[in-house]
KEVEX-434396 format. One record per residue: residue in one letter; x, y, z of N, C-alpha, C in turn. Coordinates in steps of 0.05 Angstrom, whole numbers. Atoms other than C-alpha are relative to their C-alpha. Layout:
// residues N
{'A' {X Y Z} {X Y Z} {X Y Z}} ...
***
This chain:
// residues 65
{'M' {20 -26 -6} {-3 1 3} {19 29 -5}} {'L' {-13 -22 6} {24 66 -20} {-7 25 20}} {'C' {11 -29 -20} {-17 114 25} {-14 -12 24}} {'Y' {13 8 -21} {-32 92 93} {-26 12 9}} {'G' {21 -21 -9} {-100 120 116} {-16 6 -26}} {'C' {11 -14 25} {-119 134 43} {-30 -6 -2}} {'E' {28 15 5} {-182 89 46} {-20 18 17}} {'E' {12 -16 -19} {-205 137 100} {-17 25 -13}} {'F' {5 -25 6} {-216 198 55} {-25 -13 -30}} {'E' {21 15 17} {-285 190 14} {12 17 -29}} {'E' {-3 -7 31} {-285 200 -66} {-12 32 -5}} {'N' {8 -26 6} {-290 273 -90} {5 18 22}} {'T' {-6 -16 -23} {-260 303 -26} {15 24 -4}} {'F' {-23 -17 3} {-205 346 -44} {-6 19 -25}} {'D' {1 -22 23} {-202 413 -87} {29 -4 -13}} {'L' {-27 0 8} {-127 403 -90} {18 -21 13}} {'V' {-16 18 -15} {-80 351 -80} {34 4 -8}} {'A' {-25 -14 6} {0 366 -80} {17 -23 8}} {'L' {-28 22 -4} {58 319 -86} {23 16 -2}} {'L' {-19 -19 -4} {117 359 -60} {27 -13 11}} {'G' {-25 8 -8} {189 346 -46} {10 -19 -22}} {'Y' {-13 12 19} {207 316 -117} {-4 -35 5}} {'P' {8 29 -3} {168 249 -110} {0 -18 -17}} {'L' {0 18 24} {164 216 -171} {19 -18 0}} {'A' {-30 13 8} {233 192 -175} {3 -22 23}} {'H' {1 21 -17} {219 149 -111} {-17 -21 -4}} {'F' {24 19 4} {163 105 -144} {11 -8 -26}} {'S' {3 14 25} {164 54 -200} {-29 12 -18}} {'I' {17 -12 16} {121 68 -256} {-28 -14 5}} {'W' {29 8 -10} {66 20 -229} {-9 12 25}} {'D' {10 -14 -27} {66 54 -163} {-11 25 -11}} {'L' {8 -29 8} {58 121 -202} {-27 -6 -10}} {'D' {25 -4 12} {-2 96 -235} {-19 -7 26}} {'K' {16 0 -25} {-31 75 -168} {-9 24 11}} {'I' {2 -25 -18} {-18 141 -139} {-19 18 -12}} {'L' {16 -20 15} {-50 178 -199} {-29 -11 6}} {'Q' {25 11 -2} {-109 133 -193} {-17 9 32}} {'E' {8 -6 -27} {-115 148 -118} {-5 24 -2}} {'V' {5 -32 4} {-108 226 -127} {-31 2 -22}} {'R' {30 -8 16} {-164 221 -184} {-25 -9 19}} {'R' {22 5 -20} {-209 185 -136} {-12 17 22}} {'V' {8 -19 -21} {-204 236 -80} {0 24 -8}} {'L' {5 -26 8} {-203 295 -122} {-27 6 -11}} {'K' {27 -9 15} {-267 335 -141} {6 3 -31}} {'P' {3 0 31} {-291 338 -212} {18 23 -11}} {'K' {-9 -19 6} {-262 405 -219} {30 9 19}} {'G' {-25 -1 -14} {-199 394 -175} {24 2 -16}} {'Y' {-27 -6 12} {-126 407 -183} {24 -20 13}} {'I' {-20 20 -15} {-65 360 -177} {21 22 -6}} {'V' {-22 -11 6} {2 395 -166} {19 -16 10}} {'I' {-24 12 -2} {66 358 -172} {26 17 -3}} {'Q' {-23 -8 -2} {135 384 -153} {20 -14 -12}} {'E' {-18 14 6} {187 359 -196} {26 19 -10}} {'S' {-23 -22 5} {264 381 -213} {2 -10 -29}} {'D' {-13 4 36} {291 385 -288} {29 -7 9}} {'F' {-28 6 -8} {355 346 -265} {16 -1 -19}} {'L' {-17 -8 29} {377 349 -338} {13 23 3}} {'W' {-9 -27 6} {385 425 -336} {15 4 31}} {'T' {-16 0 -21} {411 418 -265} {30 -9 -7}} {'L' {-24 8 7} {469 379 -290} {14 17 -21}} {'I' {-8 -21 16} {476 424 -351} {10 22 8}} {'K' {-4 -31 -10} {475 489 -313} {16 2 23}} {'G' {-18 -3 -23} {513 464 -246} {-20 1 25}} {'F' {24 0 -23} {483 457 -178} {0 26 14}} {'Y' {3 -25 -19} {493 527 -157} {-17 21 -21}} 
***
């Protein structure tokens, strides 16, 4: 299970779901599919998802400073 306690949230509960802290690199593609399914389940029909990610390739090109 990727989200402990998520089953306690009803469908169409949230206006916004935020995945912060560069989360996607820590999950497999199959886990990501499950995560997005759960996000879709708990989001209201006109809700938003915000995913904070880093452009690591740009960081490598530009440098870490």
